[in-house]
C-alpha positions, 0 to 999 in steps of 0.5 A: 474243195476244188479237189472234189469239184473238178473230178465231179465236173469232169465225170458229169461232162463225160457222161453227158457226151457219150456218143451213140453209134447208129447204123442205118441200113436202107435200100432202094428197090425201084418200085413203080409209083403204084405197083400192082398189088395182089391179095395173097391172104386177108390183110397181105398183098404182094407186088405182082411180077417183081424180082424181090418179095415185096408185100404190102401190109397195114400201110407199110411196104415190106421187103424180105432179103436174106439179111432180114426185113425192110420197110417203107410207107411208100413204094418209091421211098427208101426201105429201112432195115427193121428188127425181126421182133418188129416184123408182123408175124403174118409176114414172117409165116409167108414161105420165103421166096414163094412170091418172088416174080409172082404173077396173078394168072401164074405160070406152070408151077407158080401159085396163082392167087386167091382168084385162082383158088376160088375158081379151082374150088368152083370147079371142084364143086361142079365136079362133085355135083356131076359125080352126085348127078351120075350116082343118082342116075346110076341108082335110078337105073339100078332101081329100074333093073331090080323092078324089071327083075321082080316083074319078070319073076312075077310073070314066071 
């Protein structure tokens, strides 16, 4: 009976002690305690003026690097690497590199954020209003000219 029990005990002991190697990639970004955040689209904010793309989405800070995405619950914590399947699709769709060193007011050639977009839309609306006013004014002038011509014809 010992012949059968010993191999069984060895097999059970070997399966119970199998080691799992686990590598944890982490980075320190050196963000301030309360970094300035700016909304870039509903539900997604970016850390303003930072050398890397760092987003805030659904309670997590997310950093995109060439080797993948990292996240942390607070800006001062170490950021841990996250498998791609766990990264929210809304973040993955953000154009890579677009928000590095991003500023709310922007510099020439930089995206200026939602506030600027609203201002630009309002400027375009005002331009269109001005164009419509000018068109109506021109139509009124043309109607007056036409009335004047009719009056001239009737006199002769």
